[in-house]
C-alpha positions, 0 to 999 in steps of 0.5 A: 500500500505504501509503495502505491502511494509513493508512486502516486505522489511521484506521478503528481510531482512529475506532472507539476514539473512538466507543467512548470517546464512548459510554462517556462518555455512559453514565458521565455520564447524567442523573438523571431525574424529579427533584423536591423537594417542600417542606411550605412554599415561603414565604420564611424559613420552615422546611420539610420536603423530600421529594426524589425522583429516578430513577437513569439506566438501566444503573445503576439501584441504590445500591451500597456504592461510591455516595453521593448528594449533594444540593447547595443553592446558597450564600446560599440555604437555611440549616441550623441546630440539631443534626441527628439520625438522626430528621431524615432518611429514605432509600429506594432501593426499600427503606426504609433505616436512618439509622444516624448523622449527622455535621455537618462542615466537612471532609467526607470521605464517612465518617460518624462513628458509622455502624454497618455493616449491610445496610440502614444509611446515614449522612448527612454534612452539609457546614457549611463557612462560605459553602459550599453546604448539602450533604447526602451519603448514604453506605452505612455499611460493607461489609455494605451490600446494594444494591437494584435500584430506580432510584427514590431518595427522601430526606427532610429533616425540617427543620421539626421540632425538632433540625436546622432547614432554612430557606427563603431569601428569595423567588426562584428557586433551583436545587438539584443532585442528584448520584450519586457512583459512586466516593465520590471527591467527583465527581458522575457522574450529575446533575440540576438542579431549580428551587425557587421560594420565594414570599412568604406572600401567594403561598403561603397561603390563609386558610380560615375557617368557623364551627360554631354551638353546638348542643343537641338534646333530646327525650323519647320519650313525653309520658305513662307509664301505670302502670295500677292499682297492686297490693300483689301486683306492681310497676307499671312503664313507661319512655320515652327521653330523647335529648340531643346537644350539641357543647358542649366540656364536654358536657351535664347531664340533670336532672329535677324533679317531685313524687312521685305525688299524689292530692289530699292523698295521695302515694306515697312517693318512694324517696329514695336508691337501693333495690330494688323491694319489692312491698307497700311504698309507693314510687315511683322511676326509673332509667336501666338495663336492669332484670330485676326488674321487666323494664323499661328499656334500656342507654344508646345511644351515638351519639357521644362517651361516655354512661356517666356516669349518676348513681350513684342511677340507675345500678344494675340493679334499683335505683331512686331518686326525690327529690321536688320538687328538681332532681336530676342523672340523667346527664352528659357531659364532652365533646361527645356524642349519647346516648339514655337510657331512663328507667324508672319503678316504683310499689308500694303498701301495703295502707294506701295511700289510694285515688285517681287519682295523677299527677305531672309530671316535668320533664326538662332537658338543658343544654349546657356550652359 
């Protein structure tokens, strides 16, 4: 009988021991799929860190009773400057608000200035001399609402202004990620990850390329026939002028040429901009889509900005022409690809001398590099 009771008691003790072991395994489960992606792994260079990991199954969320601790080994990564809320991001299935940041040599897992809120967390930075560099993320207050996602992402913006997080000398380093489910300073779930810091020669590739300066220019026609001029109507015609450049300061489009000429006789150049007047002797051009007469088109912009047409040529139904002087038609202040339409008009008076009139207008596109 005694032997039977002893066996029974041993069986009960064994069951309790198994239960205890199983509870311990659940409590100390490992964090998985952990990584720390740096914007640079070059030695002694400041960098941003994106730390991602998965909380073990059966826990799978970040609650009011939890905190997350990221420990960088002593004598490795260094933090300097003054940290601000904008230097951190935190997401546990939903983007959280970094309410406050506290740098302290006496960490107590209560971030000064942390405002209670459903999505608010604080970041505590342990700056104890000669200790590990430690970042702890904690909910701000009782209103904090947990998410059910098991994936945590913590961002340290250590390469910008404010807090600066600098890589150590080249070598291998181990960072510990922990989850404290009682906020008592003990990591209940942990994982260690390796970070390799290397020299510049092992992390950087210099890529070079050259872009040559370019300028293209073309006219849409070599001739414009205005026909037989009349005192009762305006003669008109047009062609395109296309110019494109990658010049940092853009381009200029100019013209130069005499007015319509027949021997010693000429048709008067319009000079300053004016409307077409039937029965008056005049010759002019512009770069607009006109109604009187119906000729021309609006500038086509293929790239950049093409709207800077010189004032004398930029008013609908208003024309201008300066004879035998280089005159600006349009400009661009930066790289651009433009197609202008140059429109011509001619009128004559009853006293305009008979003859065959012609002129050659030279257009020049100049790149500004």
